[in-house]
C-alpha positions in Angstrom: 101.5 271.9 172.7 102.1 274.2 169.8 99.5 275.5 167.4 100.9 273.5 164.5 100.7 270.3 166.6 97.0 271.0 167.5 96.3 271.8 163.8 97.8 268.4 162.7 95.9 266.6 165.5 92.5 268.1 164.5 93.1 267.7 160.8 93.9 264.0 161.1 90.9 262.0 159.7 89.0 259.8 162.1 89.3 256.1 161.3 86.5 253.6 161.8 86.1 249.9 161.1 85.0 249.3 157.5 81.5 248.0 157.0 80.1 245.8 154.2 78.5 249.0 152.7 81.9 250.6 152.5 83.4 247.5 150.7 84.6 245.7 153.9 84.2 242.0 154.4 81.9 242.3 157.4 81.4 239.4 159.9 83.2 236.3 158.7 80.8 234.1 160.7 77.9 235.4 158.6 79.7 234.5 155.4 80.5 231.0 156.7 76.9 230.3 157.6 75.8 231.6 154.1 78.4 229.3 152.4 77.2 226.3 154.4 73.5 227.0 153.5 74.5 227.4 149.8 76.5 224.2 149.9 73.6 222.3 151.4 71.2 223.6 148.8 73.5 223.0 145.8 74.9 219.7 146.7 71.9 217.6 145.7 71.5 219.5 142.5 75.2 219.1 141.5 75.1 215.4 142.5 72.2 214.7 140.2 73.7 216.7 137.3 77.1 215.2 137.6 75.7 211.7 138.2 74.3 211.8 134.7 77.8 212.1 133.4 78.9 208.9 135.2 78.3 205.2 134.3 76.6 202.7 136.6 79.9 201.1 137.4 81.4 204.4 138.5 78.4 205.1 140.7 78.5 201.7 142.3 82.2 201.9 142.9 82.1 205.4 144.4 78.6 207.0 144.8 80.0 210.4 145.7 82.9 210.4 143.2 83.6 212.7 140.3 83.0 211.4 136.7 86.2 209.8 135.4 85.9 209.8 132.5 82.8 211.8 131.6 80.1 209.8 130.0 77.7 211.5 127.5 75.7 208.4 126.6 73.1 208.9 129.3 72.2 212.4 128.3 72.2 211.5 124.6 69.8 208.6 125.2 67.5 210.9 127.2 67.5 213.5 124.5 66.7 210.9 121.8 63.7 209.7 123.7 60.4 210.9 122.1 58.5 210.6 125.4 60.9 213.1 127.0 60.1 215.8 124.4 56.4 215.1 124.6 56.4 215.5 128.3 58.5 218.6 128.1 56.0 220.1 125.7 53.1 219.2 128.0 54.9 220.9 131.0 55.7 223.9 128.9 52.2 224.3 127.5 50.6 224.0 131.0 53.1 226.4 132.5 52.8 229.1 129.9 49.0 229.1 129.9 49.0 229.2 133.7 51.5 232.1 133.8 49.6 234.2 131.3 46.2 233.7 133.0 47.6 234.3 136.5 49.5 237.4 135.5 46.5 238.9 133.6 43.9 238.2 136.2 46.3 238.9 139.1 47.2 242.4 137.8 43.6 243.3 137.2 42.5 242.2 140.7 45.5 243.8 142.4 44.9 247.1 140.5 41.3 247.2 141.8 42.3 246.4 145.4 45.2 248.8 145.4 43.6 251.9 143.7 39.9 251.9 144.6 38.1 252.1 147.8 34.9 250.1 148.1 32.9 248.0 150.6 34.4 244.6 151.4 37.8 245.6 149.9 39.7 244.5 153.0 37.7 241.3 153.2 38.6 240.4 149.6 42.2 241.1 150.3 42.1 238.9 153.4 40.4 236.2 151.4 43.3 236.1 148.9 45.7 236.1 151.9 43.9 233.1 153.3 44.4 231.4 150.0 48.2 231.3 150.7 47.5 229.2 153.8 45.4 226.6 152.0 47.7 224.1 150.3 46.7 222.4 147.1 47.3 219.0 148.7 44.2 219.5 150.9 42.0 220.2 147.9 43.3 217.4 145.6 40.3 215.1 146.2 37.6 217.7 145.8 39.4 219.1 142.7 39.6 215.6 141.2 35.8 215.0 141.8 35.0 218.4 140.3 37.1 218.0 137.2 35.8 214.5 136.5 32.2 215.7 136.6 32.8 218.6 134.2 32.1 217.2 130.6 35.3 216.9 128.5 37.6 218.1 131.3 38.9 214.9 132.8 42.4 213.9 131.6 43.0 217.1 129.7 45.6 219.8 130.3 42.8 222.2 131.4 42.1 220.0 134.4 45.5 221.0 135.7 45.7 224.5 134.3 42.5 225.8 135.9 43.3 224.7 139.5 46.8 226.0 139.1 45.4 229.4 138.1 43.1 229.4 141.1 45.9 228.6 143.5 48.4 230.9 141.8 46.2 234.0 142.1 46.5 234.5 145.9 50.3 234.8 145.7 50.1 237.1 142.7 47.5 239.4 144.3 49.4 239.6 147.6 52.6 240.6 145.8 51.2 243.0 143.3 48.7 244.9 145.5 51.2 246.8 147.6 53.4 247.2 144.5 50.6 248.9 142.6 49.5 250.9 145.7 52.9 252.5 145.8 52.3 254.2 142.4 51.7 257.9 143.3 48.2 259.3 142.9 49.6 262.4 141.2 50.4 260.3 138.1 46.8 259.1 137.9 45.5 262.6 138.4 47.8 264.0 135.7 46.7 261.2 133.3 43.0 262.1 134.1 43.6 265.8 133.4 45.2 264.8 130.0 42.0 263.0 129.1 43.1 259.4 129.9 40.4 257.0 130.9 40.8 254.5 133.8 41.4 251.7 131.4 43.9 253.8 129.4 45.7 254.7 132.7 45.8 251.0 133.6 47.2 249.9 130.2 49.6 252.8 129.5 50.8 253.6 133.0 50.2 250.9 135.5 51.2 247.9 133.5 54.6 249.3 132.5 55.3 250.5 136.0 54.4 247.1 137.4 56.7 245.1 135.1 59.2 244.2 137.9 56.4 242.8 140.0 54.8 241.1 137.0 58.1 239.4 136.1 58.4 238.2 139.7 55.1 236.5 139.9 55.4 235.1 136.4 58.7 233.4 137.3 57.4 232.0 140.6 54.2 230.8 138.8 56.2 229.2 136.0 58.6 227.3 138.3 55.7 226.2 140.5 53.8 224.9 137.5 56.8 223.2 136.0 57.6 221.4 139.2 54.0 220.4 140.0 53.6 216.7 140.7 50.6 216.0 142.9 47.9 217.6 140.7 49.0 216.0 137.4 49.3 212.7 139.1 45.7 212.8 140.1 44.4 214.3 136.8 46.3 212.3 134.2 45.9 208.6 133.6 47.2 208.6 130.0 51.0 208.7 129.8 50.7 210.8 126.6 49.5 213.7 128.9 52.2 213.3 131.5 54.4 216.2 132.5 58.1 215.9 133.2 57.7 215.3 137.0 55.4 212.4 136.3 57.8 211.3 133.6 60.7 211.2 136.0 58.7 208.9 138.3 57.6 206.6 135.5 61.2 206.6 134.1 62.6 205.7 137.5 60.2 202.8 137.8 61.0 201.5 134.3 64.8 201.8 134.6 65.2 201.2 138.3 68.5 199.4 137.8 70.0 202.1 135.6 70.9 204.8 138.1 73.0 206.9 135.8 70.2 207.2 133.2 67.7 208.1 135.9 70.0 210.9 137.1 70.4 212.1 133.6 66.7 212.1 133.0 66.1 213.9 136.3 68.7 216.6 135.6 67.3 217.3 132.1 63.8 217.7 133.7 64.9 220.2 136.3 67.5 222.2 134.2 64.9 224.4 132.3 63.3 225.6 135.5 66.7 226.0 137.2 68.1 228.0 134.4 65.0 230.1 134.0 65.0 230.9 137.8 68.7 231.7 137.8 68.6 234.1 134.8 65.8 236.2 136.4 67.0 236.0 140.0 67.6 239.7 140.3 64.2 240.4 138.8 62.6 238.3 141.5 64.4 240.1 144.3 63.7 243.5 142.8 60.0 242.7 142.4 59.7 241.4 146.0 61.6 244.4 147.3 59.2 246.8 145.5 56.2 244.9 147.0 57.7 245.2 150.5 58.4 248.9 150.1 54.9 249.4 148.8 
């Protein structure tokens, strides 16, 4: 073999199978499974939303059919219902107060657990971790008894807000603690040298750096509060205090024969949380990734 041939042989680039990181498609079976899971998750949501654009006769003739033609009357009637907007405001008020309280208290607790060493710190962290394994359903009856015995608390939005804050803190602390622990100590030492107090370091440095994690827990808390059903069902007896999940149940009982209107009401109730979650999906993934790395 000549020298030129050897040179061409050794200079020939080695070829390898493209990977997803290189822009290749990867394993088709994985994509097929992912598409099946996505279809299973989205099918009920799309059925409810599109069902609101159909008439009762269309649904009775073909329950799984496509709107032909599209009917806007169902959504128009729902939007013109004063009770819908009152329940939407109740849900929004409860969700916003819950989110603000959970984020503020959660960041403060996570900062202490992540940045300071003291006795029983691990025990406190394990206590919050145990809170994740204690569902609210188990505490409904004790919570109801507690709230009814507090003067002026029964039947008010605070009877739902306070328990939601308590049950939202464990998730927030567990997510934010490793996130805040990942902040380098050199930053805190530099801030201390520059004359920054602990509170100043927390406000000026920690809070801005923790924004991805804060957004994550805020979105998860908002969606959980918006979709909460069991707790408002126990706490509210007056329909003027109902949230949207309770409104869907009451509306379904009142218009049990009008399937199209029920689907329109249900879709209008879940669209805000769905849109909110979809817009900040990348923020959620980024915040959770930062927590895992921490």
